[in-house]
GULO-925644 format. One record per residue: z negated, y negated, x negated of N, C-alpha, C in turn; residue in three letters. Coordinates in pm, whole numbers, padded with zeros to 5 digits, always signed. Example, Ala and Ser with C-alpha at 12.3 -4.5 7.8 and 13.67 -1.06 7.14 Angstrom:
BEGIN
-00780+00569-01319-00780+00450-01230-00780+00330-01320Ala/-00708+00225-01285-00714+00106-01367-00787-00003-01290Ser/
END
This chain:
BEGIN
+00930+01464-02549+00867+01503-02479+00836+01620-02370Met/+00760+01714-02448+00767+01841-02362+00575+01783-02219Thr/+00676+01813-02126+00537+01764-02031+00461+01899-01999Arg/+00316+01893-01986+00248+02003-01916+00192+02000-01765Tyr/+00197+02162-01772+00121+02105-01569+00024+02252-01576Ser/-00031+02241-01386-00098+02344-01428-00056+02437-01277Leu/-00065+02540-01278-00087+02632-01140-00142+02695-01143Leu/-00225+02692-01047-00330+02780-00965-00322+02832-00817Asp/-00339+02937-00887-00353+03069-00755-00444+03077-00642Leu/-00554+02974-00644-00705+02938-00567-00775+03118-00567Val/-00781+03149-00737-00820+03298-00680-00964+03298-00617Pro/-01016+03411-00562-01146+03435-00532-01179+03507-00592Val/-01352+03485-00698-01355+03579-00764-01453+03728-00720Ile/-01445+03880-00786-01558+03891-00715-01666+03894-00654Glu/-01773+03904-00564-01872+03818-00555-01866+03674-00486Gly/-01760+03645-00481-01693+03482-00457-01656+03455-00268Gly/-01641+03390-00256-01627+03304-00133-01480+03209-00146Thr/-01427+03218-00056-01274+03148-00023-01356+02966-00020Val/-01481+02958+00071-01468+02855+00031-01513+02763-00080Ala/-01581+02899-00194-01599+02818-00328-01493+02825-00384Gln/-01378+02904-00415-01221+02929-00387-01209+02796-00395Ala/-01182+02701-00321-01125+02622-00241-01160+02442-00317Leu/-01319+02499-00320-01372+02400-00444-01420+02375-00517Ala/-01345+02512-00597-01269+02474-00703-01145+02452-00798Asn/-01054+02473-00648-00922+02433-00700-00915+02259-00703Ala/-01009+02229-00574-01042+02086-00595-01117+02001-00733Ala/-01207+02057-00788-01223+02070-00840-01207+02111-01046Asp/-01062+02188-00994-01019+02174-01123-00919+02125-01122Leu/-00819+02111-01045-00749+01972-01037-00781+01821-01083Ala/-00872+01799-01090-00965+01624-01104-00958+01654-01251Ala/-00992+01766-01263-01038+01848-01447-00863+01757-01487His/-00802+01865-01452-00655+01876-01513-00605+01726-01482Ala/-00600+01599-01392-00576+01514-01400-00696+01441-01534Glu/-00782+01487-01531-00840+01406-01661-00825+01444-01802Ala/-00743+01522-01814-00699+01582-01921-00552+01576-01967Val/-00501+01545-01845-00353+01467-01879-00226+01585-01819Gly/-00274+01667-01762-00178+01730-01681-00120+01663-01561Phe/+00010+01688-01592+00137+01624-01489+00160+01642-01354His/+00086+01784-01320+00141+01829-01226+00056+01955-01199Arg/-00010+01944-01043-00076+02072-01009-00034+02091-00884Tyr/+00005+02291-00884+00074+02323-00822+00013+02420-00738Trp/+00004+02537-00683-00072+02633-00574+00020+02677-00524Thr/-00010+02828-00464+00191+02923-00459+00121+02991-00288Ala/+00164+03030-00207+00212+03040-00110+00189+03214-00130Glu/+00104+03309-00108+00050+03463-00094-00064+03500+00038His/-00014+03565+00128-00047+03589+00233-00078+03758+00204His/-00194+03821+00276-00269+03956+00298-00315+03951+00174Gly/-00392+03837+00048-00389+03934-00089-00550+03868-00009Met/-00674+03938-00079-00828+03924-00086-00829+03827-00194Ala/-00771+03801-00303-00811+03723-00422-00731+03620-00383Gly/-00673+03577-00339-00573+03479-00312-00621+03315-00176Ile/-00677+03249-00274-00733+03173-00087-00617+03022-00101Ala/-00485+03041-00094-00350+02934-00070-00205+02967-00019Ser/-00298+03024+00098-00199+03078+00178-00154+02996+00265Ala/-00189+02871+00333-00246+02795+00430-00179+02711+00291Ala/-00104+02663+00251-00046+02598+00115-00021+02510+00169Thr/-00038+02395+00246+00025+02244+00235-00122+02231+00301Ala/-00242+02275+00355-00376+02214+00369-00424+02248+00276Val/-00416+02337+00150-00520+02332+00055-00439+02204-00042Val/-00295+02126-00062-00259+02075-00125-00306+01936-00071Leu/-00384+01886+00074-00429+01813+00191-00561+01783+00097Ala/-00624+01967+00108-00769+01852+00004-00816+01858-00183His/-00685+01882-00238-00695+01903-00311-00620+01682-00346Val/-00516+01700-00273-00535+01554-00256-00609+01434-00277Gly/-00694+01480-00179-00782+01375-00133-00936+01358-00319His/-00887+01484-00387-00980+01472-00472-00933+01447-00649Ala/-00795+01418-00601-00749+01330-00773-00690+01261-00716Thr/-00627+01117-00770-00518+01000-00741-00445+00984-00815Lys/-00417+01043-00948-00268+01019-01004-00201+01122-01018Thr/-00217+01218-01046-00178+01360-01115-00049+01469-00946Ile/+00068+01458-00977+00115+01480-00886+00078+01646-00832Arg/+00086+01679-00697+00069+01757-00613+00175+01864-00555Ile/+00153+01976-00521+00272+02076-00534+00233+02234-00500Gly/+00396+02261-00487+00371+02424-00415+00450+02452-00521Ala/+00435+02573-00576+00493+02617-00645+00545+02841-00631Gly/+00529+02868-00491+00544+02808-00425+00591+02806-00283Gly/+00623+02692-00222+00660+02775-00065+00784+02830-00032Ile/+00743+03021-00005+00806+03095-00034+00920+03041+00148Met/+01037+02967+00173+01128+02928+00260+01150+03046+00339Leu/+01174+03131+00342+01189+03258+00448+01062+03294+00478Pro/+00971+03279+00508+00893+03275+00534+00819+03208+00710Asn/+00945+03090+00720+00925+02928+00767+01046+02876+00823His/+01034+02835+00924+01158+02735+00945+01179+02595+00905Ala/+01307+02551+00859+01267+02463+00754+01204+02357+00819Pro/+01228+02305+00937+01149+02209+01011+01025+02200+01006Leu/+00977+02269+01033+00818+02319+01026+00784+02278+00855Thr/+00821+02361+00723+00829+02255+00596+00805+02100+00611Ile/+00944+02068+00646+01017+01896+00660+00866+01862+00698Ala/+00832+01920+00819+00712+01775+00889+00578+01854+00819Glu/+00553+01962+00732+00390+01993+00667+00463+01881+00544Gln/+00543+01882+00452+00527+01783+00317+00593+01660+00381Phe/+00647+01620+00456+00678+01509+00517+00519+01450+00543Gly/+00418+01522+00591+00268+01439+00601+00257+01418+00498Thr/+00209+01529+00400+00121+01520+00257+00234+01435+00185Leu/+00348+01396+00161+00414+01237+00107+00342+01149+00146Asp/+00365+01121+00294+00304+01027+00352+00079+00959+00301Ala/+00063+01051+00340-00067+01043+00269-00101+01043+00110Leu/-00030+01062+00040+00020+01039-00083+00156+01090-00128Phe/+00240+00914-00138+00338+00880-00143+00342+00888-00346Pro/+00466+00955-00349+00506+00982-00468+00429+01026-00560Gly/+00361+01165-00473+00293+01233-00595+00328+01328-00569Arg/+00400+01409-00448+00438+01576-00351+00580+01602-00432Ile/+00543+01775-00484+00598+01872-00527+00674+01982-00375Asp/+00757+01989-00395+00812+02073-00294+00866+02152-00347Leu/+00853+02312-00448+00949+02349-00462+00933+02542-00416Gly/+01061+02578-00386+01096+02698-00331+01146+02783-00376Leu/+01128+02871-00255+01114+03003-00375+01142+03130-00236Gly/+01260+03226-00284+01287+03353-00155+01258+03522-00177Arg/+01172+03468-00225+01002+03537-00191+00972+03587-00101Ala/+00909+03693-00002+00764+03656+00051+00751+03679+00035Pro/+00672+03702-00047+00506+03650-00046+00391+03710-00004Gly/+00439+03840+00015+00350+03866+00108+00443+04043+00164Ser/+00387+04159+00189+00457+04290+00249+00557+04277+00375Asp/+00566+04371+00376+00645+04379+00515+00521+04370+00655Gln/+00432+04405+00618+00328+04415+00741+00319+04288+00809Arg/+00292+04265+00687+00240+04128+00652+00408+04021+00727Val/+00400+03994+00656+00618+03985+00735+00631+03924+00859Ala/+00634+04075+00906+00609+04105+01068+00497+04050+01181Arg/+00375+04039+01081+00191+03986+01114+00261+03794+01125Ala/+00392+03733+01029+00402+03628+01087+00550+03610+01131Met/+00612+03707+01189+00651+03661+01308+00735+03652+01261Arg/+00825+03665+01126+00913+03667+01038+01077+03810+01118Arg/+01159+03739+01056+01259+03816+01118+01362+03800+01034Thr/+01320+03964+00909+01389+03966+00847+01533+03906+00729Leu/+01616+03865+00730+01710+03823+00720+01801+03845+00615Asp/+01841+03912+00566+01969+04032+00459+02096+03922+00434Ser/+02086+03801+00486+02231+03739+00454+02166+03707+00322Asp/+02282+03720+00245+02253+03617+00063+02261+03500+00127Pro/+02306+03458+00178+02331+03275+00210+02240+03233+00278Asn/+02139+03304+00375+02036+03250+00417+01943+03148+00380Ala/+01868+03127+00296+01863+03110+00167+01886+03003+00115Phe/+01950+02947+00041+02042+02806+00044+02121+02722+00166Pro/+02102+02779+00315+02150+02690+00422+02020+02619+00439Arg/+01855+02698+00400+01770+02686+00481+01735+02555+00339Asp/+01772+02614+00267+01722+02509+00129+01825+02335+00177Val/+01914+02289+00203+02050+02281+00254+02017+02220+00402Met/+01935+02268+00510+01831+02226+00595+01733+02131+00575Glu/+01650+02145+00539+01550+02113+00450+01584+01944+00412Leu/+01643+01997+00347+01733+01862+00253+01745+01746+00318Gln/+01818+01809+00416+01892+01737+00553+01792+01668+00647Ser/+01693+01706+00604+01553+01700+00684+01480+01512+00660Tyr/+01461+01528+00562+01383+01492+00435+01490+01352+00481Phe/+01648+01408+00387+01784+01280+00445+01769+01178+00586Ala/+01730+01248+00659+01721+01188+00805+01909+01122+00866Asp/+02019+01270+00790+02118+01219+00754+02204+01272+00885Asp/+02134+01341+00963+02198+01353+01119+02255+01485+01135Gly/+02265+01547+01001+02313+01689+01072+02261+01801+01186Gln/+02108+01815+01150+02135+01880+01192+02038+01821+01375Thr/+02107+01730+01366+02051+01648+01550+01921+01681+01534Gly/+01795+01687+01490+01665+01617+01501+01630+01586+01394Ile/+01513+01487+01448+01463+01375+01362+01310+01437+01337Val/+01289+01487+01190+01116+01561+01130+01033+01401+01125Ala/+00917+01416+01243+00863+01346+01206+00708+01411+01172Thr/+00619+01410+01107+00714+01375+00954+00794+01397+00922Pro/+00879+01365+00767+00959+01434+00776+01060+01324+00714Gly/+01166+01319+00748+01293+01203+00820+01183+01063+00705Ala/+01266+01058+00566+01294+01004+00516+01202+00981+00357Gly/+01084+01132+00382+00958+01115+00292+01041+01156+00166Ala/+01003+01144+00030+01089+01207-00047+00954+01297-00155Arg/+00941+01389-00146+00864+01479-00184+01003+01529-00331Pro/+00950+01574-00434+01035+01610-00592+01031+01756-00559Gln/+01196+01826-00482+01191+01957-00457+01263+01978-00584Met/+01245+02154-00590+01237+02233-00717+01337+02378-00682Trp/+01384+02403-00703+01407+02583-00716+01324+02647-00779Ile/+01207+02791-00736+01206+02870-00873+01293+02968-00812Leu/+01238+03036-00956+01247+03186-00985+01201+03255-01055Gly/+01222+03395-01021+01232+03506-01109+01362+03623-01146Ser/+01424+03552-01114+01608+03615-01139+01674+03543-01176Ser/+01794+03613-01212+01917+03451-01183+01939+03382-01084Leu/+01930+03425-01031+01963+03358-00831+01934+03224-00858Tyr/+01830+03213-00929+01678+03094-00866+01811+03039-00988Gly/+01844+03032-01059+01847+02947-01138+02008+02954-01160Ala/+02115+03028-01061+02198+02941-00971+02222+02854-00884Gln/+02120+02854-00829+02126+02833-00717+02110+02674-00746Leu/+01946+02644-00835+01974+02534-00861+02067+02423-00961Ala/+02148+02464-01033+02275+02478-01110+02330+02368-01072Ala/+02424+02519-00921+02462+02434-00797+02401+02325-00730Ala/+02290+02317-00678+02242+02223-00587+02195+02075-00663Leu/+02162+02055-00819+02168+01973-00903+02005+01952-00924Gly/+01915+02074-00841+01770+02036-00896+01661+02101-00986Leu/+01583+02035-01021+01470+02123-01131+01532+02239-01050Pro/+01429+02332-01210+01416+02471-01179+01347+02452-01285Tyr/+01199+02565-01192+01061+02671-01245+01134+02836-01217Ala/+01106+02808-01341+01118+02987-01356+00896+03064-01405Phe/+00948+03163-01332+00814+03266-01323+00767+03340-01440Ala/+00819+03262-01550+00766+03356-01661+00663+03415-01677Ser/+00514+03430-01596+00404+03389-01617+00330+03512-01606His/+00460+03632-01502+00412+03730-01453+00587+03786-01464Phe/+00673+03728-01483+00842+03845-01502+00938+03751-01579Ala/+00901+03767-01737+00938+03723-01836+01086+03777-01855Pro/+01170+03890-01773+01264+03991-01859+01363+03887-01915Asp/+01387+03732-01738+01556+03724-01707+01474+03560-01776Ala/+01394+03494-01791+01424+03419-01878+01509+03313-01969Leu/+01551+03436-02069+01570+03314-02170+01816+03340-02057Asp/+01831+03443-02028+01962+03404-01977+01885+03346-01834Asp/+01850+03325-01774+01806+03199-01721+01842+03086-01698Ala/+01746+03026-01745+01774+02919-01865+01916+02847-01883Leu/+01991+03007-01999+02093+02908-02007+02210+02975-01884Ala/+02179+03010-01790+02265+02986-01688+02208+02859-01648Ile/+02126+02826-01645+02045+02647-01508+02160+02567-01614Tyr/+02177+02557-01709+02212+02462-01818+02331+02459-01821Arg/+02370+02548-01877+02571+02522-01836+02614+02554-01714Arg/+02585+02551-01647+02648+02522-01452+02545+02453-01398Asp/+02510+02359-01430+02399+02240-01389+02514+02156-01359Phe/+02459+02135-01214+02586+01992-01145+02478+01886-01120Arg/+02534+01754-01118+02423+01678-01138+02448+01652-00974Pro/+02316+01570-00958+02318+01564-00799+02274+01423-00789Ser/+02271+01354-00657+02185+01264-00616+02046+01208-00677Ala/+01977+01333-00762+01799+01326-00778+01818+01394-00856Val/+01884+01454-00970+01889+01485-01070+02031+01457-01248Leu/+02004+01332-01269+02180+01338-01344+02209+01463-01462Asp/+02049+01563-01556+02063+01636-01650+01986+01725-01575Lys/+01986+01889-01638+01885+01994-01651+01764+01934-01655Pro/+01685+01991-01552+01491+02011-01596+01507+02134-01560Tyr/+01455+02212-01649+01321+02323-01645+01173+02322-01681Ala/+01153+02393-01620+01002+02419-01653+00951+02570-01633Met/+00858+02663-01711+00839+02798-01714+00695+02759-01738Ala/+00709+02920-01622+00548+02974-01610+00480+03031-01791Gly/+00347+02971-01843+00314+03041-01967+00153+03075-01940Phe/+00082+03149-01948-00033+03182-01903-00124+03170-02070Asn/-00244+03110-02039-00330+03024-02073-00495+03059-02131Val/-00502+03161-02192-00654+03202-02194-00726+03157-02342Phe/-00755+03040-02323-00842+02972-02423-00981+02986-02430Ala/-01057+02923-02574-01216+02921-02608-01186+02797-02714Ala/-01334+02870-02770-01364+02857-02883-01346+02956-02993Asp/-01316+03068-02918-01316+03195-03103-01204+03260-03000Thr/-01192+03370-03088-01040+03429-03020-01102+03584-02988Asp/-01204+03615-02987-01193+03721-02924-01318+03662-02769Glu/-01380+03541-02805-01405+03520-02575-01307+03538-02526Glu/-01182+03462-02620-01076+03416-02543-01003+03555-02499Ala/-00974+03707-02586-00940+03824-02505-01049+03871-02458Glu/-01201+03803-02437-01245+03835-02322-01222+03794-02207Leu/-01181+03656-02175-01202+03607-02047-00998+03649-01977Leu/-00942+03686-02086-00815+03760-02016-00801+03860-01922Ala/-00930+03926-02014-00916+04092-01945-00910+04068-01787Ser/-01001+03967-01725-01003+03910-01572-00866+03939-01523Ser/-00733+03860-01628-00687+03867-01513-00571+03982-01552Gln/-00605+04040-01641-00545+04189-01645-00566+04260-01569Gln/-00694+04332-01588-00745+04377-01487-00634+04355-01347Gln/-00696+04227-01271-00605+04248-01168-00428+04222-01138Ala/-00406+04294-01280-00255+04208-01265-00222+04447-01250Phe/-00272+04490-01356-00273+04624-01342-00341+04662-01195Val/-00453+04627-01123-00478+04656-01019-00335+04622-00923Ala/-00300+04500-00934-00132+04461-00802-00087+04593-00825Leu/-00055+04617-00990+00061+04658-01007+00035+04855-00921Arg/-00092+04914-00954-00113+05022-00898-00083+05009-00795Thr/-00124+04926-00649-00153+04936-00547-00303+04902-00460Gly/-00367+04845-00553-00446+04799-00549-00564+04669-00553Arg/-00477+04520-00488-00525+04397-00570-00585+04437-00456Pro/-00690+04318-00524-00805+04245-00474-00852+04169-00531Gly/-01029+04119-00525-01052+03952-00586-01043+03933-00730Lys/-01081+03876-00805-01075+03848-00929-01163+03922-00997Leu/-01213+04004-01087-01282+04076-01100-01376+04017-01270Pro/-01445+04037-01338-01532+03983-01425-01497+04057-01569Pro/-01509+04007-01679-01432+04054-01765-01482+04170-01852Pro/-01411+04227-01857-01456+04367-01987-01422+04364-02016Val/-01517+04359-02135-01498+04367-02335-01433+04537-02340Pro/-01354+04522-02380-01229+04575-02448-01127+04669-02359Gly/-01135+04594-02220-01033+04608-02116-00898+04676-02148Tyr/-00818+04583-02238-00706+04592-02243-00717+04762-02402Arg/-00762+04777-02449-00789+04916-02504-00819+05009-02490Glu/-00863+05003-02367-00947+05128-02329-00835+05210-02192Ser/-00718+05107-02171-00564+05169-02114-00528+05226-02224Leu/-00529+05248-02272-00424+05374-02398-00338+05266-02449Gly/-00218+05326-02483-00089+05262-02546-00031+05209-02480Val/-00003+05312-02365+00079+05269-02250+00059+05164-02202Gln/-00053+05230-02103-00084+05031-01997-00094+04930-02086Gly/-00153+04931-02210-00117+04795-02279-00012+04756-02335Ser/+00073+04889-02352+00182+04810-02379+00300+04731-02226Ala/+00241+04818-02126+00311+04722-01987+00271+04558-01984Ile/+00113+04563-02034+00063+04417-02009+00100+04373-02089Leu/+00181+04412-02241+00195+04346-02328+00332+04273-02281Gly/+00391+04334-02153+00561+04361-02150+00585+04215-02037Ser/+00466+04274-01957+00463+04164-01851+00441+04014-01873Val/+00314+04048-01926+00250+03924-01995+00269+03862-02107Leu/+00396+03835-02205+00401+03849-02318+00459+03684-02284Ser/+00402+03586-02218+00473+03517-02183+00295+03426-02148Cys/+00204+03448-02304+00092+03369-02284+00032+03318-02421Ser/-00069+03300-02414-00126+03241-02538-00283+03239-02518Ala/-00320+03373-02626-00493+03418-02595-00521+03383-02723Ile/-00663+03254-02700-00656+03300-02837-00830+03115-02801Gly/-00785+03107-02976-00906+02987-03024-00824+02883-02977Ser/-00848+02756-03019-00746+02641-03025-00627+02637-03106Pro/-00654+02651-03258-00559+02680-03339-00472+02803-03255Gln/-00539+02907-03195-00398+03011-03216-00323+02962-03040Thr/-00372+02912-02960-00284+02842-02860-00226+02749-02933Val/-00225+02644-03008-00149+02550-03020-00074+02614-03065Glu/-00085+02750-03210+00085+02796-03179+00149+02824-03169Arg/+00069+02931-03046+00140+03036-02949+00215+02945-02867Gln/+00166+02886-02795+00267+02732-02673+00362+02705-02778Leu/+00353+02624-02959+00458+02523-03025+00613+02639-03002Ala/+00533+02809-03011+00642+02897-03060+00722+02914-02875Ala/+00635+02853-02761+00687+02895-02639+00767+02794-02625Phe/+00753+02661-02702+00798+02592-02653+00962+02544-02721Val/+00912+02626-02867+01075+02610-02937+01144+02745-02894Glu/+01071+02830-02891+01226+02916-02843+01299+02872-02670Arg/+01206+02830-02580+01285+02792-02469+01336+02589-02466Thr/+01356+02553-02518+01364+02402-02511+01327+02345-02385Lys/+01217+02398-02357+01168+02452-02196+01113+02231-02166Val/+01143+02156-02009+01107+01995-02057+00930+02055-02006Asp/+00967+02133-01967+00744+02128-01943+00692+02294-01886Glu/+00587+02271-01945+00458+02385-01970+00457+02409-01823Val/+00439+02530-01751+00353+02534-01625+00177+02609-01644Met/+00148+02503-01716+00038+02664-01781-00016+02743-01631Val/-00093+02916-01621-00136+02931-01580-00233+02996-01635Val/-00390+03023-01534-00462+03017-01625-00598+03077-01551Ser/-00587+03246-01495-00671+03250-01402-00795+03319-01534Ala/-00922+03280-01483-01012+03273-01562-01123+03292-01418Ile/-01253+03391-01438-01348+03433-01435-01440+03293-01375Phe/-01461+03306-01506-01634+03188-01484-01560+03041-01459Asp/-01565+02950-01382-01468+02865-01336-01537+02775-01444His/-01611+02696-01493-01618+02617-01605-01549+02674-01733Glu/-01552+02804-01762-01408+02849-01862-01345+02813-01888Ala/-01328+02856-01713-01140+02796-01722-01054+02649-01745Arg/-01193+02578-01667-01167+02455-01762-01198+02379-01851Lys/-01287+02461-01972-01235+02453-02124-01165+02498-02175His/-01072+02643-02085-00952+02652-02164-00847+02514-02120Ser/-00857+02527-01973-00742+02370-02010-00713+02292-02082Ile/-00856+02277-02074-00920+02169-02196-00789+02202-02307Gly/-00834+02319-02378-00792+02322-02468-00643+02303-02472Ile/-00564+02401-02404-00410+02384-02363-00374+02257-02368Ala/-00490+02179-02275-00418+01998-02288-00425+01942-02458Ala/-00491+01980-02508-00511+01876-02624-00416+01981-02762Arg/-00384+02101-02721-00295+02145-02837-00082+02085-02748Ala/-00099+02106-02621+00013+02002-02539+00032+01877-02649Met/-00108+01811-02641-00060+01697-02712-00045+01679-02888Asp/-00101+01781-02935-00109+01803-03073+00024+01815-03096Ala/+00097+01878-03019+00276+01882-03044+00347+01824-03013Leu/+00390+01707-02901+00408+01618-02924+00354+01475-03023Glu/+00226+01551-03057+00206+01413-03236+00266+01426-03279Thr/+00278+01572-03313+00330+01655-03446+00545+01666-03436Val/+00558+01633-03264+00703+01575-03275+00757+01448-03299Ala/+00635+01343-03275+00712+01238-03294+00676+01205-03413Ala/
END
């Protein structure tokens, strides 16, 4: 069985507000729960006008109260930005509020630039062992094993499901060494996907929380009733990515007909490479492209990413994705 889950960056659209984005996040999570998604994740980003999930734990509390059964979590928390004790307290609180539903994905990227890092009072640590040490310190707080000499309250005894995130081979190696589930950010950084999955599976060491490898990969879905409508919906994310790559990040723009063709061959090729792990089209097209991705990667779970300007069109898109994944399971059975 290949599970399917949803990553929501809580986009702030052009002409929209943070309050609207947060209301949409709760509504989207409830919809994802209703159509069968296994988990809902959001992610820590800072200093970005188009992303409203910077206070990730607060957003998850908001989403948790709008849902009942779906797992909710961070995909992820950028651990170098924080003291592990702070994250233990935040996610210990979430685990107390929503027991058995909390995930904690950990990344080592800053989720910001150096100006924002300084504003967060972050000390940039070049020690390659800093991230693994922080992960193990965090595990110690949850286990309440006395190794730190501090009891995290809340946190001690909490049981969030911990993940290692990555877009390179490093995260795969660490997740394998610690015996933790692994999520790869192929929805925007697909180049090392196959190598990372191979390393994770080859080097995995069973742990107290996981006896065999469990891998997830990000996959963009822009689905609509027709291929043409889906191509139009996808242009918002395409514009946003080009803006980010050219140093002009902003709010999620409205769709533009023919946008990708307007970039020319070179610009279109850049998007084709970076956003290669994507399905854009009608229900039949999306089902076919999702099936090819699952067959290629053999992942245990697909993390659907669907940044679409119109909220109702976005809900429709993830509903199509859910039906496509269910159809794949029916065929496999």
